[in-house]
C-alpha positions in Angstrom: 0.0 0.0 0.0 1.8 3.2 -1.1 1.4 6.5 0.5 -1.8 8.3 -0.5 -2.7 11.9 0.2 -6.3 12.5 1.2 -7.3 15.6 3.1 -10.2 13.8 4.7 -8.5 10.5 5.5 -5.3 12.0 6.7 -6.6 15.0 8.4 -5.8 13.9 11.9 -5.7 17.3 13.6 -7.3 20.6 12.9 -7.2 23.4 15.4 -10.4 25.5 14.8 -10.6 29.1 15.6 -12.8 28.2 18.6 -9.9 26.3 20.1 -11.5 22.9 19.7 -9.7 20.0 18.1 -11.2 17.6 15.5 -9.6 14.1 15.3 -10.7 12.3 12.2 -8.1 9.5 11.5 -6.6 8.8 14.9 -8.9 7.1 17.3 -6.0 7.2 19.8 -2.3 8.1 19.8 0.1 6.1 21.9 3.4 4.5 21.0 5.6 6.6 18.6 8.6 5.7 16.4 10.5 7.0 13.4 12.0 5.0 10.6 15.5 5.9 9.4 14.0 8.7 7.3 11.2 11.1 8.0 8.2 8.7 8.6 6.5 9.0 12.0 4.6 5.8 13.1 1.8 6.3 15.6 0.2 3.4 17.4 -3.6 3.7 17.5 -4.5 1.0 20.0 -8.2 1.8 20.1 -8.5 1.1 16.4 -5.9 -1.6 16.2 -3.9 0.4 13.6 -0.4 1.6 13.0 -0.4 5.0 11.1 2.5 6.2 9.0 3.0 9.9 8.3 5.7 11.3 6.0 6.8 14.5 7.9 9.4 15.6 5.4 7.8 19.0 4.9 7.0 19.5 8.6 10.4 18.9 10.2 12.6 21.8 11.4 16.2 21.5 12.3 16.9 22.1 16.0 20.7 22.1 15.8 21.0 25.6 17.2 18.8 25.0 20.2 21.2 24.7 23.2 20.6 21.6 25.2 22.8 22.3 28.3 26.5 21.8 29.0 27.4 18.2 29.2 31.0 18.9 30.4 29.7 20.2 33.7 26.7 17.8 33.8 24.1 20.5 33.3 20.9 19.8 31.5 18.2 22.3 30.4 14.5 22.5 31.3 12.8 23.1 28.0 9.4 23.4 29.6 8.2 23.6 33.2 4.5 22.5 33.6 4.5 20.8 30.2 0.9 19.6 30.7 -0.2 23.1 31.4 1.5 24.4 28.3 -0.1 21.7 26.1 -3.5 22.4 27.7 -3.2 26.1 26.8 -2.3 25.1 23.2 -5.4 22.9 23.0 -7.8 25.1 24.9 -8.5 22.9 27.9 -7.3 22.4 31.5 -4.1 20.5 32.4 -6.2 17.8 34.0 -7.6 17.0 30.6 -4.2 16.2 29.1 -2.5 12.8 28.9 1.0 12.7 27.4 1.3 9.1 26.1 4.7 8.9 24.4 7.7 10.9 23.1 10.1 10.4 20.3 13.0 12.3 18.8 13.6 12.6 15.1 17.4 12.1 15.3 18.5 13.9 12.1 16.8 17.2 13.2 16.6 16.6 16.9 12.9 17.6 16.7 10.7 16.3 19.5 7.3 14.8 19.0 4.6 13.9 21.6 1.5 11.9 21.4 -1.2 13.4 23.4 -4.9 12.8 24.3 -7.2 15.8 24.9 -9.5 14.4 27.5 -9.8 10.9 29.0 -11.7 7.7 28.4 -13.2 6.5 25.2 -14.0 10.0 23.9 -10.5 11.4 24.2 -9.2 13.2 21.1 -5.7 12.3 19.8 -3.2 14.8 18.7 0.5 15.0 17.8 2.6 17.9 19.1 6.0 19.0 18.0 8.6 21.0 20.0 10.1 23.6 17.6 13.1 25.4 19.1 11.5 25.6 22.5 7.9 26.3 21.3 5.0 23.8 21.2 3.2 23.4 17.9 0.2 21.3 16.9 1.2 19.1 14.0 -1.2 19.4 11.1 -1.0 15.9 9.7 -3.4 16.7 6.9 -0.5 17.9 4.8 1.4 14.6 5.3 1.3 11.6 3.1 -0.4 8.9 5.1 -1.0 5.2 5.2 -2.1 2.7 7.9 -2.0 -1.0 8.7 -4.1 -3.1 11.0 -2.3 -5.2 13.7 -5.1 -7.8 13.7 -7.8 -8.7 16.2 -7.6 -6.5 19.3 -9.6 -6.6 22.6 -12.7 -4.4 22.7 -14.9 -4.1 25.8 -12.9 -6.4 28.1 -11.2 -4.9 31.2 -8.4 -6.0 33.5 -9.0 -6.8 37.2 -8.9 -3.1 38.3 -10.8 -1.7 35.4 -8.1 -0.7 32.9 -9.5 -1.2 29.3 -7.6 -4.1 27.7 -7.7 -2.4 24.3 -5.2 0.2 25.7 -2.6 -2.6 25.6 -3.4 -3.5 21.9 -0.2 -1.6 20.9 2.3 -1.2 23.7 5.5 -0.4 21.7 6.7 0.1 18.1 10.2 -0.3 16.7 11.5 0.1 13.2 14.3 -2.2 12.1 15.6 -3.0 8.6 12.4 -2.3 6.7 10.0 -3.7 9.2 7.9 -2.6 12.1 7.9 -4.7 15.2 4.6 -4.0 17.1 4.1 -5.4 20.6 0.8 -5.7 22.4 -2.1 -8.0 23.2 -4.8 -9.6 21.0 -8.3 -10.9 21.9 -7.0 -14.5 21.8 -6.4 -16.7 24.8 -2.6 -16.8 24.0 -2.8 -13.0 23.9 0.8 -11.7 24.2 1.7 -10.9 20.6 4.6 -9.5 18.5 3.7 -8.4 15.0 6.2 -7.9 12.1 4.9 -5.6 9.4 6.9 -4.7 6.3 7.0 -0.9 5.5 6.0 0.5 3.2 2.8 -1.3 4.0 1.9 -4.3 1.8 -1.1 -5.7 3.7 1.2 -8.4 5.0 1.6 -9.1 8.7 3.5 -11.9 10.6 2.2 -12.5 14.1 4.0 -14.5 16.8 2.6 -15.6 20.2 5.1 -15.3 23.0 5.3 -17.3 26.2 7.6 -16.1 29.0 8.8 -17.4 32.4 7.8 -14.7 35.0 10.2 -15.2 37.9 8.0 -13.1 40.3 5.1 -15.5 39.8 7.2 -18.6 39.1 5.2 -19.7 36.1 5.0 -19.4 32.3 2.6 -16.8 31.1 1.0 -16.0 27.8 -1.1 -12.9 28.5 1.2 -10.1 29.9 2.5 -8.1 27.1 5.8 -6.6 26.2 5.7 -3.1 27.6 8.9 -1.8 26.0 11.4 -3.2 23.5 14.3 -2.5 21.3 16.3 -4.4 18.6 20.1 -4.9 18.6 22.6 -7.2 17.0 23.9 -9.6 19.7 26.9 -11.5 18.5 25.9 -10.6 15.0 22.3 -11.9 15.4 19.4 -9.4 15.2 17.6 -9.8 18.5 14.6 -8.4 20.2 15.3 -7.2 23.8 12.0 -6.8 25.6 10.9 -5.9 29.1 7.6 -7.3 30.1 4.9 -6.4 32.6 6.0 -7.8 36.0 9.0 -7.7 35.0 11.2 -10.1 33.1 14.1 -9.0 30.8 13.8 -11.2 27.7 16.0 -12.0 24.7 14.4 -13.4 21.5 16.2 -13.8 18.2 14.3 -12.2 15.3 14.7 -15.4 13.3 12.3 -17.1 15.8 9.5 -14.6 15.3 7.8 -16.1 12.3 4.1 -16.1 11.4 2.1 -18.3 13.6 5.0 -19.3 15.8 4.5 -19.8 19.5 7.8 -18.6 20.9 9.2 -19.2 24.3 11.5 -16.2 25.0 14.7 -16.5 27.1 14.3 -14.7 30.4 17.8 -13.4 31.4 16.9 -10.9 34.1 14.3 -9.7 36.6 13.7 -6.0 37.3 11.9 -6.5 40.6 8.3 -6.8 41.8 5.9 -3.8 42.4 7.2 -2.0 39.3 6.4 -1.5 35.6 9.0 -0.7 32.9 8.4 2.4 30.9 11.1 2.8 28.1 14.1 0.9 26.9 16.5 3.1 24.8 19.8 2.1 23.2 22.9 4.4 23.7 26.6 4.3 23.4 28.7 5.3 26.5 30.9 8.0 25.2 33.4 7.5 27.9 34.2 3.8 27.2 32.6 3.2 23.8 30.4 0.4 25.1 26.9 -0.3 23.7 24.1 -0.3 26.3 20.4 0.1 26.9 18.8 2.3 29.5 15.5 1.1 31.1 13.2 3.5 33.0 10.7 2.3 35.5 7.7 3.5 37.4 8.8 2.5 40.9 12.5 1.8 40.7 15.6 3.6 39.6 16.5 3.5 35.9 19.1 0.9 35.0 21.8 0.6 32.3 22.4 -2.8 30.9 25.4 -3.6 28.7 24.6 -5.3 25.4 27.5 -7.7 25.6 26.1 -8.8 29.0 22.7 -9.3 27.5 24.2 -11.4 24.7 26.1 -13.7 27.0 23.6 -13.9 29.9 22.4 -17.3 30.8 18.7 -18.0 31.1 17.4 -17.5 34.6 16.2 -20.7 36.4 12.8 -21.6 35.2 10.3 -24.5 35.1 8.9 -26.9 37.7 10.3 -26.5 41.2 11.8 -23.1 40.7 10.9 -20.7 43.5 9.6 -17.1 43.1 12.2 -14.4 42.6 11.1 -10.9 43.9 14.4 -9.1 43.8 16.5 -7.6 41.0 18.3 -10.7 39.5 20.0 -12.0 36.4 21.9 -9.8 34.0 23.7 -7.0 35.7 21.7 -3.7 36.0 23.7 -0.6 36.8 21.4 1.8 38.7 21.0 5.3 37.2 19.8 8.4 39.2 16.6 9.0 37.3 13.3 9.1 39.2 9.9 10.4 38.3 10.6 9.7 34.6 7.5 9.3 32.4 9.1 9.2 28.9 12.6 8.9 27.6 14.5 9.2 24.3 18.0 10.2 23.3 18.6 13.4 21.4 22.1 12.7 20.2 25.3 11.0 21.5 25.5 13.4 24.5 22.0 14.2 25.7 18.9 12.2 26.6 15.5 13.9 26.9 12.9 13.1 29.6 9.4 14.0 30.4 9.5 13.8 34.2 8.1 15.0 37.5 10.4 17.8 38.8 12.7 16.6 41.6 11.6 19.8 43.5 7.9 19.6 42.9 6.2 16.4 41.6 3.2 18.5 40.4 5.5 20.1 37.8 5.9 18.0 34.7 9.1 19.0 32.9 10.6 18.4 29.5 14.2 18.3 30.4 17.6 17.3 28.9 19.9 15.0 30.8 23.7 14.6 30.0 24.8 11.1 29.2 26.3 8.5 29.9 25.2 8.9 33.6 21.8 10.4 32.8 22.5 12.9 35.6 21.9 16.7 36.0 23.9 18.2 38.9 21.2 20.9 39.4 18.8 18.2 40.6 20.8 17.6 43.8 22.2 19.5 46.8 25.8 18.5 47.4 28.9 19.9 49.1 30.1 21.5 45.8 26.9 23.6 45.6 27.9 25.8 48.6 29.9 29.0 48.2 33.6 28.5 49.0 33.3 24.7 48.9 35.9 22.4 47.4 35.5 21.9 43.6 37.4 18.7 42.8 36.1 18.5 39.2 36.6 22.2 38.3 32.9 22.8 37.5 32.8 26.3 39.0 35.5 27.5 36.6 32.9 27.4 33.9 30.6 30.5 33.6 26.9 30.2 33.9 25.2 28.8 30.8 23.6 31.5 28.7 20.7 29.8 27.0 19.4 30.9 23.6 
């Protein structure tokens, strides 16, 4: 299916003079991803669709926007009260805003957010860009557009505590070597699914069912979905690295993910009970050249995991007689000082970007840059070096205050 331009079909967002928003193609907007070019993929879990929008004519280079000063471990707050700013743009109150995902278009460093205006089944979906420190509503009606179904998805069913199951129909999207890898659940009993979809869309889809040993529960499970995933070559073999709900770290060679396959992934680590993973993002440590992933969590510190360690890690004990594991176990996880993180992506080799609760006031949702490889901003903490006349073993005070553009 080639890209087709249709004002009615692709008019996802129109901001009327009254300040209201009309959403015509997107039933919902969740997981975001870019290909290696200028195509933005949007997961529409409510409709069971992945949308593709060619944003070539909408992208703006952000190279001149100062991100901080990595040499002194200083980030930049791009926005305080991000939800309030988005609400003002959309003509509603901050309580009516849900920020669902964030992705960076790496060639231009432009930031995109998937947002719902309102809550529940009647929420309206929009895509918002950050253009040199200014929020802009993305008019997708000018973009070439196509979409592809992910197959049967849940409808009215809810989880134990009332969460609509269809919100998990698309939990994450990754683009790799001409294919989309779309995680989520289906309406089938063996519901944890991984879909492979060629792009440009051809109406072909390959769907695998995945069974995973969950160490916390000490059992194999087929329903809990991948929450976040990435793809890396481990010892030369393209491999899906996935973090599941409750909370296994799993390694699955892409060669096993064939249409109709029932795959048993290899659990190589456990992130600890009472927690949900949020994002897994690859990065290279500029200090030692190692390749790693960073994983953010709801109720635990973020963690860095080395890709060589993931490749060589043995499977955790599993099967009959194995006892529950509630602690962090398996492949080594290096703790990173990131709390209150809601969404994460990298901007370049030096900076990551987070949507987070401010360390000083959790009511303040910030869009903030964080220097890598330690994902650490000195301004977030009070330490000895902050005081006047204190020792300065690293020479940070010799640098003048950052003058942001």
